C-alpha positions as CSV (number, residue, x, y, z in Angstrom):
1,M,59.2,113.5,85.0
2,K,60.3,117.0,85.8
3,K,57.2,118.5,84.0
4,L,54.9,116.2,86.0
5,L,56.4,117.4,89.3
6,I,56.0,121.0,88.2
7,A,52.3,120.3,87.3
8,L,51.6,118.6,90.7
9,G,53.2,121.6,92.4
10,V,51.0,124.0,90.6
11,I,47.9,122.0,91.5
12,V,48.9,121.9,95.2
13,A,49.5,125.6,95.2
14,V,46.1,126.3,93.7
15,V,44.3,124.0,96.2
16,G,46.2,125.7,99.0
17,L,45.2,129.1,97.9
18,G,41.6,128.0,97.6
19,A,41.7,126.5,101.1
20,L,43.2,129.7,102.4
21,A,40.5,131.8,100.8
22,V,37.7,129.5,102.2
23,S,39.4,129.6,105.6
24,K,39.5,133.4,105.5
25,G,35.8,133.5,104.4
26,K,34.8,131.3,107.3
27,S,36.9,133.2,109.8
28,G,35.2,136.6,108.7
29,K,32.5,137.4,111.2
30,G,29.0,138.7,110.4
31,R,26.5,138.5,107.6
32,E,27.2,140.6,104.5
33,V,24.6,143.3,104.2
34,R,23.8,146.4,102.3
35,T,23.3,149.7,104.2
36,E,21.7,153.1,103.7
37,V,21.9,156.3,105.7
38,V,18.5,157.4,107.0
39,G,17.6,160.8,105.4
40,R,14.7,163.0,104.5
41,R,12.6,162.7,101.4
42,D,9.4,164.1,99.9
43,L,6.9,161.1,100.0
44,V,3.7,160.8,98.1
45,A,1.3,158.0,98.9
46,T,-0.7,156.8,95.8
47,V,-3.4,154.3,94.9
48,T,-3.2,152.9,91.4
49,A,-6.3,151.8,89.5
50,S,-7.3,151.2,85.9
51,G,-10.5,151.9,84.0
52,K,-12.0,153.7,81.1
53,I,-12.4,157.3,79.9
54,Q,-16.0,158.4,79.7
55,P,-17.7,161.8,79.0
56,K,-19.1,163.4,82.1
57,R,-22.3,164.3,80.3
58,K,-23.8,162.0,77.7
59,V,-27.2,161.0,76.5
60,D,-28.0,157.5,75.1
61,I,-30.9,158.0,72.7
62,S,-33.4,155.2,72.0
63,A,-36.7,155.3,70.1
64,D,-40.0,155.6,72.0
65,V,-41.9,154.3,69.0
66,S,-40.9,151.7,66.4
67,G,-40.7,152.2,62.7
68,R,-38.4,152.6,59.7
69,V,-35.8,155.4,59.8
70,I,-36.5,157.6,56.7
71,Q,-34.1,160.4,57.6
72,L,-30.7,160.4,59.3
73,P,-28.9,163.7,58.7
74,V,-26.0,163.1,61.2
75,E,-22.8,161.1,61.2
76,E,-20.7,159.6,63.9
77,G,-18.3,162.3,65.2
78,Q,-20.4,165.2,64.0
79,W,-21.1,168.1,66.4
80,V,-24.8,168.9,67.0
81,N,-26.6,171.7,68.8
82,R,-29.5,171.3,71.1
83,G,-32.7,170.9,69.1
84,D,-31.0,169.8,65.9
85,L,-32.7,166.9,64.0
86,L,-31.0,163.6,64.7
87,L,-33.4,161.2,62.9
88,R,-37.0,160.8,61.7
89,I,-39.1,157.7,61.8
90,D,-41.8,156.9,59.2
91,A,-44.9,158.6,60.7
92,S,-47.6,157.2,58.3
93,Q,-49.2,154.9,60.8
94,Y,-49.0,157.4,63.6
95,E,-50.7,160.1,61.5
96,A,-53.4,157.6,60.8
97,S,-53.7,157.0,64.5
98,V,-54.1,160.7,65.1
99,N,-56.9,161.0,62.5
100,Q,-58.7,158.0,64.0
101,A,-58.4,159.4,67.5
102,S,-59.6,162.8,66.3
103,A,-62.7,161.1,64.8
104,S,-63.3,159.3,68.0
105,V,-63.3,162.6,69.9
106,S,-65.8,164.0,67.5
107,Q,-68.0,161.0,67.8
108,A,-67.9,161.1,71.6
109,Q,-68.7,164.8,71.7
110,A,-71.8,164.1,69.4
111,R,-73.0,161.4,71.7
112,A,-72.5,163.7,74.7
113,A,-74.6,166.4,72.9
114,E,-77.3,163.8,72.3
115,A,-77.2,162.7,75.9
116,Q,-77.5,166.4,76.9
117,A,-80.7,166.7,74.8
118,Q,-82.1,163.5,76.2
119,L,-81.5,164.8,79.7
120,L,-83.3,168.1,79.0
121,K,-86.3,166.2,77.6
122,A,-86.4,163.8,80.5
123,Q,-86.2,166.7,83.0
124,A,-89.1,168.5,81.2
125,D,-91.2,165.4,81.3
126,Q,-90.6,165.0,85.0
127,R,-91.7,168.6,85.7
128,R,-94.8,168.2,83.7
129,A,-95.8,164.9,85.4
130,E,-95.2,166.4,88.8
131,Q,-97.4,169.5,88.0
132,L,-100.2,167.3,86.6
133,A,-100.1,165.1,89.6
134,Q,-100.2,168.0,92.1
135,G,-102.8,170.4,90.6
136,H,-105.2,168.2,88.6
137,D,-104.4,164.7,89.7
138,L,-104.4,163.7,86.0
139,V,-101.4,161.3,86.3
140,S,-100.7,158.5,88.6
141,A,-97.9,158.3,91.1
142,Q,-96.3,155.5,89.1
143,E,-96.1,157.8,86.0
144,V,-94.4,160.4,88.1
145,D,-91.9,157.9,89.4
146,N,-91.2,156.7,85.9
147,A,-90.5,160.3,84.8
148,R,-88.1,160.9,87.6
149,T,-86.3,157.6,86.9
150,A,-86.0,158.5,83.2
151,A,-84.5,161.9,84.1
152,Q,-81.9,160.2,86.4
153,V,-81.0,157.7,83.7
154,A,-80.6,160.6,81.2
155,A,-78.3,162.4,83.7
156,A,-76.1,159.3,84.2
157,T,-76.0,158.8,80.4
158,L,-74.8,162.3,80.0
159,Q,-72.1,161.8,82.6
160,A,-70.9,158.6,80.9
161,S,-70.8,160.5,77.5
162,R,-68.7,163.2,79.0
163,F,-66.3,160.6,80.4
164,A,-66.2,159.0,76.9
165,V,-65.2,162.4,75.5
166,Q,-62.4,162.7,78.0
167,Q,-61.2,159.2,77.1
168,A,-61.3,160.0,73.4
169,Q,-59.3,163.2,74.0
170,A,-56.7,161.3,76.0
171,G,-56.4,158.8,73.1
172,L,-55.9,161.7,70.7
173,A,-53.2,163.2,73.0
174,Q,-51.4,159.9,73.1
175,A,-51.6,159.5,69.3
176,R,-50.3,163.0,68.8
177,D,-47.4,162.3,71.3
178,N,-46.5,159.2,69.4
179,L,-46.5,161.2,66.2
180,R,-44.2,163.8,67.8
181,K,-41.8,161.0,68.9
182,T,-41.2,160.0,65.3
183,T,-38.9,163.0,65.1
184,I,-35.9,162.8,67.4
185,V,-33.8,166.0,68.1
186,A,-30.6,166.5,70.1
187,P,-31.4,166.9,73.8
188,M,-28.0,168.7,74.4
189,S,-25.2,170.2,72.4
190,G,-22.3,167.7,71.9
191,R,-20.7,165.2,69.6
192,V,-22.3,162.1,68.2
193,V,-19.9,159.6,69.7
194,R,-21.9,156.5,68.8
195,L,-24.2,155.8,65.9
196,N,-25.9,152.3,65.8
197,I,-28.6,153.0,63.2
198,H,-28.6,153.6,59.4
199,E,-31.3,155.1,57.2
200,G,-33.7,152.4,56.1
201,E,-33.3,150.3,59.2
202,T,-36.1,149.7,61.7
203,A,-35.8,151.4,65.0
204,I,-37.3,149.4,67.9
205,I,-38.6,150.7,71.2
206,G,-35.8,151.2,73.7
207,T,-35.7,149.0,76.8
208,M,-33.1,148.8,79.6
209,N,-32.4,145.1,78.9
210,N,-32.0,145.4,75.1
211,P,-28.7,147.0,74.1
212,G,-29.7,146.7,70.5
213,S,-32.3,149.4,71.0
214,L,-29.7,152.1,71.5
215,L,-29.7,154.3,68.4
216,L,-27.0,156.8,69.1
217,T,-25.1,158.7,71.9
218,V,-24.5,162.4,72.2
219,A,-21.7,163.4,74.6
220,D,-20.1,166.6,75.7
221,P,-16.3,166.2,75.1
222,S,-15.4,169.3,77.1
223,A,-15.9,167.4,80.4
224,M,-14.3,164.0,80.5
225,E,-13.8,161.6,83.5
226,A,-12.1,158.3,84.2
227,K,-14.1,155.6,85.9
228,V,-11.6,153.3,87.6
229,K,-12.0,150.2,89.8
230,V,-10.3,150.5,93.2
231,D,-9.7,147.5,95.4
232,E,-11.7,147.4,98.6
233,T,-8.6,147.7,100.8
234,D,-7.6,151.0,99.1
235,V,-11.0,152.7,99.1
236,P,-11.0,154.0,102.7
237,G,-7.9,156.0,102.0
238,I,-9.4,157.9,99.1
239,S,-11.4,161.1,99.6
240,V,-13.4,163.3,97.3
241,G,-11.1,166.1,96.0
242,D,-7.9,164.0,96.0
243,S,-5.7,164.9,93.1
244,A,-4.7,162.2,90.5
245,N,-2.4,161.7,87.6
246,L,-3.7,159.8,84.6
247,R,-1.9,157.9,81.9
248,I,-3.9,157.1,78.8
249,D,-2.7,154.3,76.6
250,A,-3.6,156.2,73.4
251,F,-1.4,159.1,74.5
252,P,2.0,157.5,75.4
253,G,4.4,159.7,77.3
254,Q,1.7,162.1,78.5
255,T,0.2,162.6,81.9
256,F,-3.1,164.3,82.6
257,S,-4.2,165.8,85.9
258,G,-7.5,165.3,87.6
259,H,-9.3,165.0,90.9
260,V,-11.6,162.6,92.5
261,T,-15.3,163.6,92.2
262,R,-17.2,160.5,93.2
263,I,-16.6,157.3,95.2
264,G,-19.0,154.4,94.8
265,N,-21.0,153.4,97.9
266,S,-21.5,149.8,96.6
267,A,-19.2,147.3,94.9
268,V,-19.0,147.3,91.1
269,Q,-19.7,143.6,91.2
270,G,-20.7,141.7,94.3
271,A,-18.1,139.4,95.7
272,T,-18.5,135.8,94.7
273,A,-16.9,132.6,96.0
274,S,-14.2,131.1,93.8
275,A,-14.1,127.4,92.9
276,G,-12.0,126.7,96.0
277,G,-14.5,128.3,98.3
278,E,-12.4,131.4,98.9
279,Q,-14.0,134.9,98.9
280,Q,-12.8,137.0,96.1
281,S,-11.9,140.7,96.6
282,V,-14.3,143.3,95.3
283,D,-13.8,146.6,93.6
284,Y,-15.4,150.0,94.0
285,E,-15.9,152.6,91.2
286,V,-14.0,155.8,91.7
287,V,-14.6,158.7,89.3
288,V,-11.7,161.0,88.5
289,T,-12.6,164.2,86.5
290,L,-9.9,165.4,84.2
291,D,-8.9,169.0,84.7
292,H,-7.9,169.8,81.1
293,P,-9.0,167.0,78.7
294,P,-7.5,167.3,75.2
295,A,-9.9,167.7,72.3
296,E,-8.7,164.4,70.8
297,L,-9.9,162.4,73.8
298,R,-12.4,159.6,72.9
299,P,-14.8,157.6,75.1
300,D,-13.8,154.1,76.3
301,L,-10.0,154.7,76.1
302,S,-8.0,152.7,78.6
303,T,-6.4,154.7,81.4
304,T,-4.5,154.2,84.6
305,A,-4.9,156.6,87.4
306,E,-2.5,157.3,90.3
307,I,-4.6,158.8,93.0
308,I,-2.6,160.8,95.5
309,T,-4.0,160.0,99.0
310,A,-1.3,161.7,101.2
311,T,1.9,163.7,100.9
312,S,4.7,164.3,103.4
313,R,7.4,166.9,102.7
314,N,10.9,166.5,104.0
315,A,9.9,163.3,105.9
316,L,12.3,160.9,107.6
317,A,12.2,157.8,105.4
318,V,13.6,154.3,105.3
319,P,13.5,151.8,102.4
320,I,10.5,149.5,102.4
321,I,12.8,146.5,102.3
322,A,14.5,147.6,105.5
323,L,11.3,147.4,107.6
324,T,10.6,144.1,109.2
325,V,8.9,142.6,112.3
326,R,10.4,141.0,115.4
327,D,9.4,140.5,118.9
328,S,10.0,143.2,121.5
329,A,13.5,141.9,122.1
330,G,14.4,142.0,118.4
331,K,14.4,138.2,118.0
332,K,12.7,136.2,115.3
333,F,9.6,134.3,116.2
334,K,10.0,130.6,116.7
335,S,8.3,128.7,114.0
336,T,5.3,126.7,115.2
337,V,5.5,123.0,114.4
338,N,2.5,121.8,112.4
339,A,0.3,119.5,114.4
340,E,-0.1,116.0,113.2
341,Q,-3.5,115.3,111.6
342,G,-5.9,114.1,114.2
343,D,-4.1,115.6,117.2
344,D,-6.6,118.3,118.2
345,G,-4.6,119.4,121.3
346,A,-1.5,120.1,119.3
347,A,-3.4,121.9,116.6
348,E,-5.1,124.2,119.1
349,A,-1.7,124.9,120.7
350,A,-0.2,125.8,117.3
351,K,-3.1,128.2,116.7
352,Q,-2.6,129.9,120.1
353,E,1.1,130.3,119.4
354,T,0.4,131.9,116.1
355,R,-2.0,134.3,117.6
356,R,0.5,135.2,120.3
357,N,3.2,135.9,117.7
358,Q,0.8,138.1,115.7
359,Q,0.0,140.1,118.8
360,A,3.6,140.5,119.8
361,E,4.8,141.7,116.4
362,V,6.9,144.9,116.5
363,Q,7.9,146.9,113.4
364,G,11.4,148.1,113.2
365,V,14.8,148.3,111.4
366,F,18.3,147.2,112.1
367,V,20.8,150.0,112.8
368,V,24.4,149.2,112.2
369,R,26.6,150.2,115.2
370,E,30.2,149.0,115.8
371,G,29.8,146.1,113.3
372,K,26.5,144.8,114.9
373,A,22.9,145.0,113.9
374,E,20.9,146.8,116.6
375,W,17.1,146.3,116.6
376,V,15.3,149.7,116.7
377,P,11.4,149.7,116.8
378,V,9.9,152.4,114.7
379,T,6.5,153.9,113.9
380,V,5.7,154.4,110.3
381,G,3.4,156.8,108.5
382,I,2.6,156.9,104.8
383,T,4.1,154.8,102.1
384,G,5.6,156.7,99.2
385,G,7.1,154.8,96.3
386,E,9.9,152.6,97.7
387,Y,10.1,154.3,101.2
388,F,8.2,154.3,104.4
389,E,7.8,157.5,106.4
390,V,9.2,157.1,110.0
391,T,7.3,159.2,112.6
392,H,9.0,157.8,115.7
393,G,12.1,155.8,116.5
394,L,14.8,157.4,114.4
395,R,16.4,160.9,114.2
396,G,18.1,160.7,110.8
397,G,21.7,160.0,109.9
398,E,21.7,156.4,111.2
399,T,23.1,153.7,109.0
400,I,20.5,150.9,108.7
401,V,20.5,147.5,107.0
402,S,18.7,147.9,103.6
403,G,19.4,144.5,102.1
404,S,19.5,141.9,101.0
405,F,15.9,140.7,101.6
406,Q,17.2,137.4,103.1
407,A,19.6,139.2,105.4
408,V,16.8,141.5,106.7
409,R,14.6,138.5,107.2
410,E,17.1,136.5,109.2
411,L,18.9,139.1,111.3
412,E,18.4,139.4,115.0
413,D,19.4,142.0,117.5
414,G,23.1,141.9,118.2
415,N,24.1,139.8,115.2
416,P,27.5,140.9,113.7
417,V,27.3,142.3,110.2
418,K,29.8,143.4,107.6
419,V,29.4,145.9,104.9
420,P,31.3,145.2,101.6
421,P,33.5,148.0,100.3
422,A,31.9,150.2,97.7
423,A,32.9,149.5,94.1
424,P,35.5,152.0,92.9
425,T,34.0,154.6,90.5
426,A,36.0,155.1,87.3
427,R,37.1,158.7,86.8
428,H,35.9,160.5,83.7
429,G,38.5,160.1,81.0
430,A,40.8,157.7,83.0
431,A,40.4,154.9,80.6
432,R,42.3,155.7,77.4
433,T,43.4,153.7,74.4
434,A,47.2,153.4,74.2
435,K,48.8,154.9,71.2
436,P,51.1,152.7,69.2
């Protein structure tokens, strides 16, 4: 019985202490918040985008004539100089075409010579007929007309023969050009970064819509660039010449410097409507040229670029989480009640209230003064990492509410706040193991 009474006494004591603690918690005024002193920082505004590494100068080589590859002296990764042989296509049929075209030229020239002789004969007959008709009246006027007509026909035949010679010569030039195209040489000095053909395979004529016609690619590895996709909302803040830091997945732990050299004027891929009917965002291509690309860099490597769009040295800064919006008096906006379906008047009133709230939004922070949160409107500049630059509204040294997110979201001007005491920091070497 005595033990039971002792146990009941302990329970009552514990409950009493708990009630006292709850009572003290309820009696404490103000929301518990985290604070930070406004100071100055070096801020860097960046835009992050991902893409691929590509050589700045490269040539995709396709065949202008089709045929079997009979010689391929290069390998992928090999360095070639301008004019070096890359591959040779079987030229048998093209040599035959040159011979045939050459024979056609000779035939056309022979016909032109024959037409020239016919013209000379016809002109001589015309002169003789005109002389006989004038001096001796030995031929009729009809015979003179026939001679003149024959001379004109001979002249036209000669002109047509000359055109035939030109046509045959053009065919010969085309045949010789096709024969020349069976030998492909390097158009620039560089490295063979892609080789899609093997000796003995048939090369087909290259077309824009047929990726299978690409034979090989020669690129200059001394100049590399990153082609990244930037969201449409970030493009206006980027300018040609902006510096950038690039991280390449194949080189972990390393950062490469570069600068923006080109900004796309049109979207990489046009915006399309999603299944729900909403407009999807679009991306623009931004080209970042690497300042000092390593020799081991390869095309098509994945990269992430941080483009520096603005910097501010020794700027007054506040944490991003500390910035919020209120009305001009530092009060939260009243939530608009959703209108019932079918009540057009209530729906329109709700929309107007939302628009008024948006127009009255003021950015600011809560400064802690004498245990209360005081609303202070501020004007912000660039965003750097986890901080906003403050260009107007604060002087520095103020203690502002920097958390939690829920507290910043629900505070109003004049609300009491309390700051929990900082956790004690253990002194170096204070904790020691007791010796037996």
